[in-house]
N, CA, C and O atoms as CSV, one atom per row, in Angstrom:
chain,resi,resn,atom,element,x,y,z
A,1,UNK,N,N,0.826,-1.198,0.000
A,1,UNK,CA,C,0.000,0.000,0.000
A,1,UNK,C,C,0.874,1.267,0.000
A,1,UNK,O,O,0.574,2.245,-0.684
A,2,UNK,N,N,1.960,1.221,0.784
A,2,UNK,CA,C,2.847,2.374,0.861
A,2,UNK,C,C,3.458,2.662,-0.510
A,2,UNK,O,O,3.563,3.820,-0.913
A,3,UNK,N,N,3.860,1.611,-1.226
A,3,UNK,CA,C,4.443,1.783,-2.557
A,3,UNK,C,C,3.424,2.394,-3.518
A,3,UNK,O,O,3.760,3.267,-4.318
A,4,UNK,N,N,2.179,1.928,-3.433
A,4,UNK,CA,C,1.108,2.465,-4.276
A,4,UNK,C,C,0.919,3.953,-4.008
A,4,UNK,O,O,0.848,4.749,-4.944
A,5,UNK,N,N,0.837,4.333,-2.730
A,5,UNK,CA,C,0.654,5.742,-2.370
A,5,UNK,C,C,1.827,6.601,-2.845
A,5,UNK,O,O,1.628,7.728,-3.300
A,6,UNK,N,N,3.040,6.074,-2.740
A,6,UNK,CA,C,4.203,6.817,-3.208
A,6,UNK,C,C,4.216,6.956,-4.726
A,6,UNK,O,O,4.598,8.001,-5.252
A,7,UNK,N,N,3.801,5.905,-5.431
A,7,UNK,CA,C,3.788,5.944,-6.893
A,7,UNK,C,C,2.674,6.815,-7.455
A,7,UNK,O,O,2.846,7.437,-8.503
A,8,UNK,N,N,1.535,6.867,-6.772
A,8,UNK,CA,C,0.350,7.519,-7.326
A,8,UNK,C,C,-0.132,8.708,-6.496
A,8,UNK,O,O,-1.311,9.054,-6.563
A,9,UNK,N,N,0.733,9.333,-5.727
A,9,UNK,CA,C,0.279,10.418,-4.878
A,9,UNK,C,C,-0.261,11.598,-5.687
A,9,UNK,O,O,-1.199,12.266,-5.253
A,10,UNK,N,N,0.321,11.859,-6.854
A,10,UNK,CA,C,-0.169,12.976,-7.680
A,10,UNK,C,C,-1.582,12.684,-8.183
A,10,UNK,O,O,-2.439,13.567,-8.173
A,11,UNK,N,N,-1.820,11.473,-8.612
A,11,UNK,CA,C,-3.158,11.079,-9.069
A,11,UNK,C,C,-4.168,11.176,-7.929
A,11,UNK,O,O,-5.297,11.623,-8.133
A,12,UNK,N,N,-3.767,10.763,-6.741
A,12,UNK,CA,C,-4.661,10.808,-5.583
A,12,UNK,C,C,-5.033,12.248,-5.247
A,12,UNK,O,O,-6.188,12.529,-4.925
A,13,UNK,N,N,-4.069,13.163,-5.319
A,13,UNK,CA,C,-4.346,14.582,-5.062
A,13,UNK,C,C,-5.340,15.116,-6.095
A,13,UNK,O,O,-6.265,15.845,-5.737
A,14,UNK,N,N,-5.162,14.764,-7.372
A,14,UNK,CA,C,-6.080,15.225,-8.419
A,14,UNK,C,C,-7.478,14.637,-8.192
A,14,UNK,O,O,-8.472,15.345,-8.361
A,15,UNK,N,N,-7.571,13.376,-7.819
A,15,UNK,CA,C,-8.874,12.749,-7.562
A,15,UNK,C,C,-9.577,13.450,-6.403
A,15,UNK,O,O,-10.769,13.745,-6.491
A,16,UNK,N,N,-8.857,13.717,-5.331
A,16,UNK,CA,C,-9.453,14.416,-4.180
A,16,UNK,C,C,-9.920,15.809,-4.597
A,16,UNK,O,O,-10.990,16.252,-4.180
A,17,UNK,N,N,-9.136,16.494,-5.405
A,17,UNK,CA,C,-9.523,17.828,-5.888
A,17,UNK,C,C,-10.791,17.764,-6.729
A,17,UNK,O,O,-11.688,18.592,-6.571
A,18,UNK,N,N,-10.866,16.783,-7.622
A,18,UNK,CA,C,-12.062,16.621,-8.457
A,18,UNK,C,C,-13.276,16.324,-7.592
A,18,UNK,O,O,-14.351,16.878,-7.823
A,19,UNK,N,N,-13.118,15.458,-6.598
A,19,UNK,CA,C,-14.242,15.130,-5.717
A,19,UNK,C,C,-14.706,16.362,-4.944
A,19,UNK,O,O,-15.907,16.583,-4.792
A,20,UNK,N,N,-13.764,17.161,-4.457
A,20,UNK,CA,C,-14.145,18.388,-3.758
A,20,UNK,C,C,-14.912,19.321,-4.682
A,20,UNK,O,O,-15.984,19.813,-4.328
A,21,UNK,N,N,-14.360,19.565,-5.869
A,21,UNK,CA,C,-15.011,20.483,-6.810
A,21,UNK,C,C,-16.372,19.967,-7.267
A,21,UNK,O,O,-17.273,20.757,-7.549
A,22,UNK,N,N,-16.521,18.656,-7.340
A,22,UNK,CA,C,-17.772,18.059,-7.806
A,22,UNK,C,C,-18.865,18.068,-6.744
A,22,UNK,O,O,-20.050,18.131,-7.074
A,23,UNK,N,N,-18.476,18.006,-5.471
A,23,UNK,CA,C,-19.472,17.882,-4.418
A,23,UNK,C,C,-19.630,19.133,-3.561
A,23,UNK,O,O,-20.527,19.187,-2.720
A,24,UNK,N,N,-18.787,20.131,-3.752
A,24,UNK,CA,C,-18.914,21.372,-2.988
A,24,UNK,C,C,-20.194,22.091,-3.395
A,24,UNK,O,O,-20.681,21.934,-4.514
A,25,UNK,N,N,-20.714,22.859,-2.497
A,25,UNK,CA,C,-21.921,23.629,-2.775
A,25,UNK,C,C,-21.652,24.610,-3.916
A,25,UNK,O,O,-20.599,25.247,-3.953
A,26,UNK,N,N,-22.595,24.733,-4.842
A,26,UNK,CA,C,-22.404,25.688,-5.950
A,26,UNK,C,C,-22.158,27.116,-5.473
A,26,UNK,O,O,-21.505,27.895,-6.168
A,27,UNK,N,N,-22.672,27.468,-4.296
A,27,UNK,CA,C,-22.469,28.824,-3.781
A,27,UNK,C,C,-20.988,29.090,-3.473
A,27,UNK,O,O,-20.566,30.244,-3.392
A,28,UNK,N,N,-20.204,28.021,-3.302
A,28,UNK,CA,C,-18.768,28.159,-3.051
A,28,UNK,C,C,-18.077,28.874,-4.206
A,28,UNK,O,O,-17.080,29.569,-4.015
A,29,UNK,N,N,-18.621,28.695,-5.405
A,29,UNK,CA,C,-17.985,29.228,-6.603
A,29,UNK,C,C,-18.759,30.399,-7.201
A,29,UNK,O,O,-18.516,30.769,-8.350
A,30,UNK,N,N,-19.675,30.981,-6.452
A,30,UNK,CA,C,-20.559,32.019,-6.987
A,30,UNK,C,C,-19.819,33.307,-7.366
A,30,UNK,O,O,-20.292,34.055,-8.221
A,31,UNK,N,N,-18.680,33.575,-6.750
A,31,UNK,CA,C,-17.951,34.818,-7.044
A,31,UNK,C,C,-16.973,34.675,-8.207
A,31,UNK,O,O,-16.337,35.652,-8.604
A,32,UNK,N,N,-16.849,33.483,-8.750
A,32,UNK,CA,C,-15.935,33.259,-9.869
A,32,UNK,C,C,-16.630,33.681,-11.154
A,32,UNK,O,O,-17.750,33.244,-11.420
A,33,UNK,N,N,-15.983,34.527,-11.958
A,33,UNK,CA,C,-16.609,34.940,-13.225
A,33,UNK,C,C,-16.807,33.723,-14.141
A,33,UNK,O,O,-15.970,32.823,-14.203
A,34,UNK,N,N,-17.930,33.731,-14.839
A,34,UNK,CA,C,-18.238,32.592,-15.697
A,34,UNK,C,C,-18.592,33.059,-17.105
A,34,UNK,O,O,-18.765,34.250,-17.362
A,35,UNK,N,N,-18.693,32.097,-17.996
A,35,UNK,CA,C,-19.169,32.326,-19.352
A,35,UNK,C,C,-20.023,31.131,-19.730
A,35,UNK,O,O,-20.036,30.124,-19.022
A,36,UNK,N,N,-20.729,31.234,-20.830
A,36,UNK,CA,C,-21.644,30.179,-21.221
A,36,UNK,C,C,-20.896,28.855,-21.417
A,36,UNK,O,O,-19.873,28.801,-22.100
A,37,UNK,N,N,-21.413,27.817,-20.820
A,37,UNK,CA,C,-20.873,26.450,-20.891
A,37,UNK,C,C,-19.476,26.299,-20.292
A,37,UNK,O,O,-18.760,25.353,-20.620
A,38,UNK,N,N,-19.088,27.218,-19.424
A,38,UNK,CA,C,-17.775,27.097,-18.799
A,38,UNK,C,C,-17.678,25.844,-17.957
A,38,UNK,O,O,-16.589,25.289,-17.808
A,39,UNK,N,N,-18.789,25.380,-17.402
A,39,UNK,CA,C,-18.737,24.172,-16.582
A,39,UNK,C,C,-18.357,22.947,-17.415
A,39,UNK,O,O,-17.710,22.032,-16.905
A,40,UNK,N,N,-18.748,22.922,-18.675
A,40,UNK,CA,C,-18.371,21.795,-19.551
A,40,UNK,C,C,-16.870,21.820,-19.821
A,40,UNK,O,O,-16.220,20.774,-19.841
A,41,UNK,N,N,-16.324,23.014,-20.028
A,41,UNK,CA,C,-14.885,23.153,-20.228
A,41,UNK,C,C,-14.136,22.707,-18.968
A,41,UNK,O,O,-13.114,22.026,-19.050
A,42,UNK,N,N,-14.654,23.098,-17.813
A,42,UNK,CA,C,-14.020,22.711,-16.548
A,42,UNK,C,C,-14.055,21.189,-16.388
A,42,UNK,O,O,-13.058,20.580,-15.998
A,43,UNK,N,N,-15.205,20.578,-16.689
A,43,UNK,CA,C,-15.307,19.113,-16.620
A,43,UNK,C,C,-14.272,18.464,-17.541
A,43,UNK,O,O,-13.569,17.535,-17.142
A,44,UNK,N,N,-14.187,18.955,-18.760
A,44,UNK,CA,C,-13.264,18.389,-19.730
A,44,UNK,C,C,-11.816,18.520,-19.249
A,44,UNK,O,O,-11.045,17.565,-19.339
A,45,UNK,N,N,-11.449,19.684,-18.747
A,45,UNK,CA,C,-10.077,19.911,-18.293
A,45,UNK,C,C,-9.741,19.103,-17.038
A,45,UNK,O,O,-8.631,18.585,-16.917
A,46,UNK,N,N,-10.688,18.991,-16.106
A,46,UNK,CA,C,-10.431,18.222,-14.884
A,46,UNK,C,C,-10.143,16.763,-15.214
A,46,UNK,O,O,-9.174,16.186,-14.721
A,47,UNK,N,N,-10.990,16.173,-16.050
A,47,UNK,CA,C,-10.831,14.753,-16.341
A,47,UNK,C,C,-9.700,14.497,-17.334
A,47,UNK,O,O,-9.108,13.418,-17.313
A,48,UNK,N,N,-9.387,15.449,-18.193
A,48,UNK,CA,C,-8.205,15.323,-19.054
A,48,UNK,C,C,-6.951,15.341,-18.179
A,48,UNK,O,O,-6.025,14.558,-18.390
A,49,UNK,N,N,-6.933,16.232,-17.207
A,49,UNK,CA,C,-5.805,16.287,-16.282
A,49,UNK,C,C,-5.660,15.016,-15.477
A,49,UNK,O,O,-4.550,14.520,-15.283
A,50,UNK,N,N,-6.780,14.484,-15.008
A,50,UNK,CA,C,-6.740,13.238,-14.248
A,50,UNK,C,C,-6.170,12.109,-15.089
A,50,UNK,O,O,-5.291,11.376,-14.634
A,51,UNK,N,N,-6.657,11.966,-16.298
A,51,UNK,CA,C,-6.176,10.903,-17.179
A,51,UNK,C,C,-4.677,11.069,-17.454
A,51,UNK,O,O,-3.928,10.093,-17.415
A,52,UNK,N,N,-4.245,12.283,-17.727
A,52,UNK,CA,C,-2.826,12.532,-18.010
A,52,UNK,C,C,-1.954,12.209,-16.799
A,52,UNK,O,O,-0.901,11.588,-16.942
A,53,UNK,N,N,-2.380,12.622,-15.622
A,53,UNK,CA,C,-1.607,12.352,-14.405
A,53,UNK,C,C,-1.575,10.858,-14.104
A,53,UNK,O,O,-0.542,10.333,-13.689
A,54,UNK,N,N,-2.703,10.166,-14.311
A,54,UNK,CA,C,-2.719,8.710,-14.112
A,54,UNK,C,C,-1.720,8.025,-15.045
A,54,UNK,O,O,-0.963,7.154,-14.616
A,55,UNK,N,N,-1.720,8.415,-16.306
A,55,UNK,CA,C,-0.793,7.813,-17.265
A,55,UNK,C,C,0.649,8.151,-16.881
A,55,UNK,O,O,1.529,7.291,-16.933
A,56,UNK,N,N,0.881,9.390,-16.501
A,56,UNK,CA,C,2.218,9.805,-16.087
A,56,UNK,C,C,2.690,8.982,-14.891
A,56,UNK,O,O,3.801,8.452,-14.898
A,57,UNK,N,N,1.843,8.874,-13.861
A,57,UNK,CA,C,2.195,8.088,-12.678
A,57,UNK,C,C,2.396,6.622,-13.035
A,57,UNK,O,O,3.319,5.976,-12.540
A,58,UNK,N,N,1.527,6.101,-13.894
A,58,UNK,CA,C,1.660,4.701,-14.301
A,58,UNK,C,C,2.976,4.467,-15.029
A,58,UNK,O,O,3.655,3.472,-14.778
A,59,UNK,N,N,3.338,5.369,-15.922
A,59,UNK,CA,C,4.604,5.217,-16.655
A,59,UNK,C,C,5.796,5.210,-15.711
A,59,UNK,O,O,6.722,4.415,-15.871
A,60,UNK,N,N,5.766,6.107,-14.720
A,60,UNK,CA,C,6.870,6.138,-13.761
A,60,UNK,C,C,6.929,4.847,-12.959
A,60,UNK,O,O,8.006,4.283,-12.766
A,61,UNK,N,N,5.783,4.376,-12.492
A,61,UNK,CA,C,5.749,3.131,-11.722
A,61,UNK,C,C,6.120,1.952,-12.614
A,61,UNK,O,O,6.838,1.051,-12.178
A,62,UNK,N,N,5.641,1.946,-13.854
A,62,UNK,CA,C,5.923,0.861,-14.788
A,62,UNK,C,C,7.390,0.862,-15.200
A,62,UNK,O,O,7.982,-0.195,-15.419
A,63,UNK,N,N,7.970,2.051,-15.304
A,63,UNK,CA,C,9.387,2.168,-15.662
A,63,UNK,C,C,10.249,1.459,-14.625
A,63,UNK,O,O,11.255,0.832,-14.958
A,64,UNK,N,N,9.842,1.568,-13.372
A,64,UNK,CA,C,10.589,0.905,-12.300
A,64,UNK,C,C,10.447,-0.615,-12.390
A,64,UNK,O,O,11.358,-1.352,-12.012
A,65,UNK,N,N,9.283,-1.085,-12.901
A,65,UNK,CA,C,9.036,-2.531,-13.000
A,65,UNK,C,C,9.405,-3.087,-14.368
A,65,UNK,O,O,9.589,-4.295,-14.517
A,66,UNK,N,N,9.515,-2.206,-15.379
A,66,UNK,CA,C,9.824,-2.602,-16.754
A,66,UNK,C,C,8.849,-3.635,-17.317
A,66,UNK,O,O,9.265,-4.568,-18.003
A,67,UNK,N,N,7.570,-3.478,-17.037
A,67,UNK,CA,C,6.602,-4.472,-17.517
A,67,UNK,C,C,5.848,-4.018,-18.754
A,67,UNK,O,O,5.412,-4.861,-19.538
A,68,UNK,N,N,5.677,-2.712,-18.959
A,68,UNK,CA,C,4.929,-2.169,-20.102
A,68,UNK,C,C,3.536,-2.793,-20.201
A,68,UNK,O,O,3.104,-3.174,-21.288
A,69,UNK,N,N,2.855,-2.896,-19.105
A,69,UNK,CA,C,1.536,-3.523,-19.049
A,69,UNK,C,C,0.490,-2.692,-19.774
A,69,UNK,O,O,0.288,-1.520,-19.458
A,70,UNK,N,N,-0.178,-3.310,-20.756
A,70,UNK,CA,C,-1.259,-2.630,-21.466
A,70,UNK,C,C,-2.493,-2.502,-20.577
A,70,UNK,O,O,-3.303,-1.596,-20.770
A,71,UNK,N,N,-2.643,-3.398,-19.608
A,71,UNK,CA,C,-3.788,-3.327,-18.703
A,71,UNK,C,C,-3.756,-2.036,-17.892
A,71,UNK,O,O,-4.805,-1.453,-17.615
A,72,UNK,N,N,-2.583,-1.593,-17.516
A,72,UNK,CA,C,-2.460,-0.346,-16.768
A,72,UNK,C,C,-2.897,0.849,-17.581
A,72,UNK,O,O,-3.550,1.753,-17.059
A,73,UNK,N,N,-2.542,0.866,-18.863
A,73,UNK,CA,C,-2.953,1.976,-19.725
A,73,UNK,C,C,-4.465,1.986,-19.927
A,73,UNK,O,O,-5.082,3.050,-19.975
A,74,UNK,N,N,-5.053,0.812,-20.046
A,74,UNK,CA,C,-6.510,0.722,-20.184
A,74,UNK,C,C,-7.177,1.192,-18.892
A,74,UNK,O,O,-8.203,1.872,-18.932
A,75,UNK,N,N,-6.598,0.833,-17.752
A,75,UNK,CA,C,-7.140,1.277,-16.468
A,75,UNK,C,C,-7.079,2.799,-16.348
A,75,UNK,O,O,-7.962,3.415,-15.752
A,76,UNK,N,N,-6.034,3.400,-16.916
A,76,UNK,CA,C,-5.913,4.868,-16.913
A,76,UNK,C,C,-7.009,5.522,-17.740
A,76,UNK,O,O,-7.273,6.714,-17.585
A,77,UNK,N,N,-7.638,4.768,-18.603
A,77,UNK,CA,C,-8.770,5.250,-19.408
A,77,UNK,C,C,-10.099,4.943,-18.715
A,77,UNK,O,O,-10.974,5.805,-18.630
A,78,UNK,N,N,-10.242,3.733,-18.229
A,78,UNK,CA,C,-11.520,3.285,-17.668
A,78,UNK,C,C,-11.800,3.905,-16.297
A,78,UNK,O,O,-12.931,4.310,-16.026
A,79,UNK,N,N,-10.779,3.986,-15.424
A,79,UNK,CA,C,-11.016,4.515,-14.080
A,79,UNK,C,C,-11.599,5.929,-14.084
A,79,UNK,O,O,-12.581,6.170,-13.381
A,80,UNK,N,N,-11.035,6.879,-14.848
A,80,UNK,CA,C,-11.632,8.223,-14.835
A,80,UNK,C,C,-13.061,8.243,-15.397
A,80,UNK,O,O,-13.893,9.022,-14.932
A,81,UNK,N,N,-13.351,7.390,-16.394
A,81,UNK,CA,C,-14.716,7.328,-16.928
A,81,UNK,C,C,-15.675,6.843,-15.849
A,81,UNK,O,O,-16.752,7.414,-15.673
A,82,UNK,N,N,-15.289,5.787,-15.121
A,82,UNK,CA,C,-16.134,5.276,-14.034
A,82,UNK,C,C,-16.283,6.306,-12.922
A,82,UNK,O,O,-17.375,6.486,-12.382
A,83,UNK,N,N,-15.195,6.977,-12.580
A,83,UNK,CA,C,-15.251,8.005,-11.538
A,83,UNK,C,C,-16.224,9.114,-11.938
A,83,UNK,O,O,-17.055,9.536,-11.134
A,84,UNK,N,N,-16.121,9.580,-13.176
A,84,UNK,CA,C,-17.022,10.626,-13.648
A,84,UNK,C,C,-18.475,10.192,-13.612
A,84,UNK,O,O,-19.348,10.981,-13.250
A,85,UNK,N,N,-18.751,8.940,-13.985
A,85,UNK,CA,C,-20.117,8.423,-13.947
A,85,UNK,C,C,-20.649,8.323,-12.531
A,85,UNK,O,O,-21.791,8.697,-12.268
A,86,UNK,N,N,-19.834,7.824,-11.621
A,86,UNK,CA,C,-20.258,7.698,-10.220
A,86,UNK,C,C,-20.515,9.069,-9.613
A,86,UNK,O,O,-21.487,9.256,-8.882
A,87,UNK,N,N,-19.651,10.022,-9.912
A,87,UNK,CA,C,-19.835,11.384,-9.395
A,87,UNK,C,C,-21.157,11.958,-9.902
A,87,UNK,O,O,-21.914,12.546,-9.129
A,88,UNK,N,N,-21.437,11.792,-11.187
A,88,UNK,CA,C,-22.696,12.320,-11.740
A,88,UNK,C,C,-23.909,11.660,-11.095
A,88,UNK,O,O,-24.924,12.321,-10.878
A,89,UNK,N,N,-23.823,10.389,-10.791
A,89,UNK,CA,C,-24.943,9.679,-10.149
A,89,UNK,C,C,-25.118,10.131,-8.707
A,89,UNK,O,O,-26.249,10.306,-8.254
A,90,UNK,N,N,-24.024,10.325,-7.977
A,90,UNK,CA,C,-24.100,10.679,-6.557
A,90,UNK,C,C,-24.487,12.133,-6.307
A,90,UNK,O,O,-25.085,12.442,-5.277
A,91,UNK,N,N,-24.156,13.020,-7.226
A,91,UNK,CA,C,-24.431,14.437,-6.993
A,91,UNK,C,C,-25.881,14.721,-6.610
A,91,UNK,O,O,-26.104,15.328,-5.563
A,92,UNK,N,N,-26.874,14.319,-7.392
A,92,UNK,CA,C,-28.243,14.658,-7.002
A,92,UNK,C,C,-28.754,13.852,-5.803
A,92,UNK,O,O,-29.658,14.293,-5.093
A,93,UNK,N,N,-28.176,12.681,-5.584
A,93,UNK,CA,C,-28.655,11.834,-4.488
A,93,UNK,C,C,-28.236,12.345,-3.123
A,93,UNK,O,O,-29.019,12.295,-2.174
A,94,UNK,N,N,-27.014,12.834,-3.014
A,94,UNK,CA,C,-26.480,13.182,-1.701
A,94,UNK,C,C,-25.992,14.623,-1.575
A,94,UNK,O,O,-25.673,15.068,-0.473
A,95,UNK,N,N,-25.929,15.347,-2.667
A,95,UNK,CA,C,-25.322,16.674,-2.616
A,95,UNK,C,C,-26.200,17.716,-3.295
A,95,UNK,O,O,-25.721,18.493,-4.121
A,96,UNK,N,N,-27.487,17.733,-2.948
A,96,UNK,CA,C,-28.399,18.730,-3.494
A,96,UNK,C,C,-27.877,20.101,-3.096
A,96,UNK,O,O,-27.381,20.248,-1.979
A,97,UNK,N,N,-27.963,21.092,-3.934
A,97,UNK,CA,C,-28.695,21.235,-5.186
A,97,UNK,C,C,-27.918,20.785,-6.427
A,97,UNK,O,O,-28.295,21.130,-7.547
A,98,UNK,N,N,-26.857,20.030,-6.242
A,98,UNK,CA,C,-26.126,19.501,-7.406
A,98,UNK,C,C,-27.046,18.584,-8.199
A,98,UNK,O,O,-27.944,17.954,-7.641
A,99,UNK,N,N,-26.811,18.517,-9.506
A,99,UNK,CA,C,-27.650,17.650,-10.336
A,99,UNK,C,C,-26.771,16.891,-11.321
A,99,UNK,O,O,-25.663,17.317,-11.648
A,100,UNK,N,N,-27.286,15.766,-11.782
A,100,UNK,CA,C,-26.569,14.951,-12.766
A,100,UNK,C,C,-26.851,15.496,-14.162
A,100,UNK,O,O,-27.912,16.062,-14.425
A,101,UNK,N,N,-25.888,15.315,-15.040
A,101,UNK,CA,C,-26.056,15.798,-16.406
A,101,UNK,C,C,-25.297,14.894,-17.367
A,101,UNK,O,O,-24.114,14.609,-17.178
A,102,UNK,N,N,-26.006,14.450,-18.403
A,102,UNK,CA,C,-25.343,13.672,-19.449
A,102,UNK,C,C,-24.300,14.519,-20.167
A,102,UNK,O,O,-23.278,14.001,-20.615
A,103,UNK,N,N,-24.555,15.819,-20.277
A,103,UNK,CA,C,-23.590,16.704,-20.936
A,103,UNK,C,C,-22.298,16.825,-20.113
A,103,UNK,O,O,-21.202,16.870,-20.670
A,104,UNK,N,N,-22.440,16.877,-18.789
A,104,UNK,CA,C,-21.251,16.888,-17.934
A,104,UNK,C,C,-20.460,15.597,-18.109
A,104,UNK,O,O,-19.237,15.617,-18.252
A,105,UNK,N,N,-21.175,14.474,-18.097
A,105,UNK,CA,C,-20.516,13.189,-18.282
A,105,UNK,C,C,-19.843,13.116,-19.656
A,105,UNK,O,O,-18.731,12.605,-19.781
A,106,UNK,N,N,-20.517,13.623,-20.670
A,106,UNK,CA,C,-19.927,13.658,-22.013
A,106,UNK,C,C,-18.670,14.515,-22.062
A,106,UNK,O,O,-17.701,14.171,-22.739
A,107,UNK,N,N,-18.688,15.636,-21.339
A,107,UNK,CA,C,-17.497,16.488,-21.270
A,107,UNK,C,C,-16.363,15.760,-20.548
A,107,UNK,O,O,-15.202,15.858,-20.945
A,108,UNK,N,N,-16.709,15.030,-19.485
A,108,UNK,CA,C,-15.702,14.235,-18.773
A,108,UNK,C,C,-15.047,13.239,-19.726
A,108,UNK,O,O,-13.822,13.172,-19.825
A,109,UNK,N,N,-15.873,12.473,-20.422
A,109,UNK,CA,C,-15.368,11.436,-21.327
A,109,UNK,C,C,-14.570,12.060,-22.470
A,109,UNK,O,O,-13.545,11.515,-22.879
A,110,UNK,N,N,-15.027,13.190,-22.981
A,110,UNK,CA,C,-14.286,13.876,-24.057
A,110,UNK,C,C,-12.889,14.268,-23.586
A,110,UNK,O,O,-11.905,14.054,-24.294
A,111,UNK,N,N,-12.809,14.835,-22.404
A,111,UNK,CA,C,-11.507,15.217,-21.852
A,111,UNK,C,C,-10.606,14.013,-21.638
A,111,UNK,O,O,-9.409,14.070,-21.918
A,112,UNK,N,N,-11.176,12.932,-21.147
A,112,UNK,CA,C,-10.406,11.707,-20.908
A,112,UNK,C,C,-9.867,11.161,-22.222
A,112,UNK,O,O,-8.686,10.830,-22.324
A,113,UNK,N,N,-10.729,11.068,-23.224
A,113,UNK,CA,C,-10.300,10.517,-24.519
A,113,UNK,C,C,-9.242,11.396,-25.181
A,113,UNK,O,O,-8.258,10.888,-25.718
A,114,UNK,N,N,-9.442,12.709,-25.143
A,114,UNK,CA,C,-8.449,13.615,-25.728
A,114,UNK,C,C,-7.099,13.495,-25.027
A,114,UNK,O,O,-6.051,13.461,-25.673
A,115,UNK,N,N,-7.140,13.431,-23.720
A,115,UNK,CA,C,-5.908,13.306,-22.947
A,115,UNK,C,C,-5.229,11.967,-23.213
A,115,UNK,O,O,-4.010,11.912,-23.373
A,116,UNK,N,N,-5.998,10.903,-23.260
A,116,UNK,CA,C,-5.446,9.563,-23.478
A,116,UNK,C,C,-4.778,9.489,-24.850
A,116,UNK,O,O,-3.678,8.953,-24.989
A,117,UNK,N,N,-5.456,10.032,-25.859
A,117,UNK,CA,C,-4.888,10.044,-27.206
A,117,UNK,C,C,-3.628,10.916,-27.237
A,117,UNK,O,O,-2.605,10.510,-27.788
A,118,UNK,N,N,-3.702,12.101,-26.652
A,118,UNK,CA,C,-2.552,13.006,-26.621
A,118,UNK,C,C,-1.357,12.351,-25.937
A,118,UNK,O,O,-0.234,12.434,-26.435
A,119,UNK,N,N,-1.591,11.708,-24.812
A,119,UNK,CA,C,-0.493,11.074,-24.082
A,119,UNK,C,C,0.144,9.957,-24.899
A,119,UNK,O,O,1.362,9.780,-24.854
A,120,UNK,N,N,-0.659,9.203,-25.643
A,120,UNK,CA,C,-0.092,8.135,-26.471
A,120,UNK,C,C,0.657,8.700,-27.676
A,120,UNK,O,O,1.703,8.169,-28.051
A,121,UNK,N,N,0.147,9.755,-28.281
A,121,UNK,CA,C,0.859,10.392,-29.395
A,121,UNK,C,C,2.171,10.975,-28.884
A,121,UNK,O,O,3.214,10.818,-29.519
A,122,UNK,N,N,2.120,11.631,-27.761
A,122,UNK,CA,C,3.319,12.220,-27.164
A,122,UNK,C,C,4.348,11.136,-26.862
A,122,UNK,O,O,5.540,11.326,-27.104
A,123,UNK,N,N,3.897,10.006,-26.338
A,123,UNK,CA,C,4.804,8.905,-26.030
A,123,UNK,C,C,5.489,8.397,-27.296
A,123,UNK,O,O,6.687,8.118,-27.275
A,124,UNK,N,N,4.757,8.275,-28.385
A,124,UNK,CA,C,5.336,7.806,-29.640
A,124,UNK,C,C,6.350,8.805,-30.202
A,124,UNK,O,O,7.376,8.397,-30.748
A,125,UNK,N,N,6.081,10.088,-30.076
A,125,UNK,CA,C,7.013,11.115,-30.555
A,125,UNK,C,C,8.315,11.044,-29.763
A,125,UNK,O,O,9.398,11.090,-30.345
A,126,UNK,N,N,8.218,10.934,-28.455
A,126,UNK,CA,C,9.415,10.814,-27.613
A,126,UNK,C,C,10.210,9.577,-28.018
A,126,UNK,O,O,11.433,9.621,-28.149
A,127,UNK,N,N,9.495,8.479,-28.214
A,127,UNK,CA,C,10.153,7.229,-28.611
A,127,UNK,C,C,10.910,7.423,-29.928
A,127,UNK,O,O,12.062,7.009,-30.053
A,128,UNK,N,N,10.264,8.046,-30.896
A,128,UNK,CA,C,10.904,8.264,-32.209
A,128,UNK,C,C,12.103,9.199,-32.094
A,128,UNK,O,O,13.115,8.982,-32.759
A,129,UNK,N,N,12.008,10.236,-31.262
A,129,UNK,CA,C,13.084,11.219,-31.165
A,129,UNK,C,C,14.309,10.682,-30.430
A,129,UNK,O,O,15.439,10.946,-30.840
A,130,UNK,N,N,14.101,9.942,-29.362
A,130,UNK,CA,C,15.215,9.582,-28.504
A,130,UNK,C,C,15.689,8.146,-28.661
A,130,UNK,O,O,16.894,7.897,-28.615
A,131,UNK,N,N,14.801,7.211,-28.840
A,131,UNK,CA,C,15.215,5.810,-28.907
A,131,UNK,C,C,15.871,5.508,-30.241
A,131,UNK,O,O,16.903,4.838,-30.264
A,132,UNK,N,N,15.329,5.962,-31.330
A,132,UNK,CA,C,15.897,5.665,-32.657
A,132,UNK,C,C,17.233,6.365,-32.874
A,132,UNK,O,O,18.087,5.849,-33.596
A,133,UNK,N,N,17.427,7.525,-32.265
A,133,UNK,CA,C,18.695,8.251,-32.441
A,133,UNK,C,C,19.846,7.494,-31.799
A,133,UNK,O,O,20.968,7.515,-32.306
A,134,UNK,N,N,19.573,6.829,-30.689
A,134,UNK,CA,C,20.624,6.108,-29.980
A,134,UNK,C,C,21.052,4.875,-30.763
A,134,UNK,O,O,22.199,4.442,-30.650
A,135,UNK,N,N,20.150,4.304,-31.554
A,135,UNK,CA,C,20.470,3.059,-32.275
A,135,UNK,C,C,21.405,3.282,-33.426
A,135,UNK,O,O,21.764,2.333,-34.123
């Protein structure tokens, strides 16, 4: 457990931050200037960040083990999607006046997918730039 916490502490901090922002009273953020659909952008950025940090933490932990597990990368995609779905379901049940929204969930998934794709493209570019040059 200690090794897990040390390897994934950044991801855990981001998850706690997302949970706070998702369940805090809307009045907490009433003084923040807004624009139309800014909440969708925030959802997308929060979950894109979560996915990126999960992949980053996984790569660091995997680098130490040298396993290159594809299951870990899939988990970095599935876990944030499940988290976003659970948060949307729990909001109206336990944190009124919060409400669930398919559009919020869609923004979450969009951010996750964009981040996951970006992280994989970035990984391939790094591989091409540094690994092939050494050979």
